[in-house]
C-alpha positions as CSV (number, residue, x, y, z in Angstrom):
1,M,-20.2,-14.6,78.6
2,A,-19.1,-15.1,75.0
3,T,-15.6,-14.1,74.2
4,D,-14.3,-11.6,71.4
5,N,-13.2,-14.8,69.3
6,E,-16.6,-16.5,69.6
7,I,-19.0,-13.1,68.8
8,L,-16.3,-12.8,65.5
9,H,-16.9,-16.3,64.6
10,A,-20.7,-16.0,65.0
11,I,-20.7,-12.9,62.9
12,M,-18.7,-14.5,60.2
13,N,-20.2,-17.8,59.7
14,G,-23.7,-17.4,61.5
15,I,-25.2,-19.5,64.1
16,S,-26.6,-23.1,63.7
17,F,-29.4,-23.9,66.3
18,T,-30.0,-27.6,66.1
19,G,-32.3,-29.5,68.2
20,T,-31.3,-32.1,70.8
21,K,-30.4,-35.8,69.7
22,K,-33.2,-38.2,69.9
23,K,-32.9,-41.2,71.9
24,K,-33.5,-44.4,69.8
25,E,-36.4,-46.5,71.1
26,D,-35.5,-49.9,72.1
27,P,-36.3,-52.4,68.9
28,N,-37.6,-55.1,71.3
29,K,-40.5,-52.7,72.7
30,V,-43.8,-53.6,71.7
31,K,-45.9,-51.0,70.1
32,T,-49.7,-51.1,71.1
33,K,-52.8,-49.3,70.7
34,A,-54.1,-50.2,73.9
35,R,-54.4,-46.8,75.4
36,G,-56.2,-45.3,72.6
37,K,-58.6,-48.1,72.1
38,K,-59.3,-47.7,75.8
39,Y,-60.2,-44.0,75.1
40,Y,-61.9,-44.5,72.1
41,T,-64.1,-47.1,73.7
42,G,-65.0,-45.2,77.0
43,A,-63.2,-48.0,79.4
44,H,-60.9,-45.6,81.3
45,G,-63.4,-43.8,83.2
46,S,-63.9,-40.4,81.8
47,G,-67.7,-39.6,81.3
48,A,-67.1,-37.6,78.0
49,A,-65.5,-40.7,76.5
50,K,-67.9,-42.8,77.4
51,H,-70.7,-40.7,75.9
52,K,-68.7,-40.3,72.7
53,A,-68.4,-44.0,72.7
54,E,-72.1,-44.5,73.3
55,I,-72.7,-42.2,70.2
56,R,-70.1,-43.9,68.1
57,Q,-72.1,-47.1,68.6
58,K,-75.4,-45.8,67.9
59,V,-74.0,-44.4,64.7
60,K,-72.6,-48.1,63.8
61,N,-75.6,-49.8,64.6
62,R,-77.9,-47.6,62.2
63,P,-79.2,-49.2,59.2
64,S,-77.2,-46.9,56.6
65,Q,-73.9,-47.8,58.1
66,R,-74.3,-51.5,58.3
67,K,-72.3,-53.5,55.6
68,G,-74.5,-55.7,53.2
69,R,-77.7,-53.8,53.8
């Protein structure tokens, strides 16, 4: 429990809620988008992702979506 001194300090100065310090990432760590790409292409095994990837492929192959018509 808080002491009378701490309560008085909080009343007079207010309470500051600060977040925790975040860990710095290792600068030598390689950042990749491999996991996202696997999901996007449906390669990770999810039926829904495979279905979405199939639809994206169909849209991509439409004549109206191709470059250099």
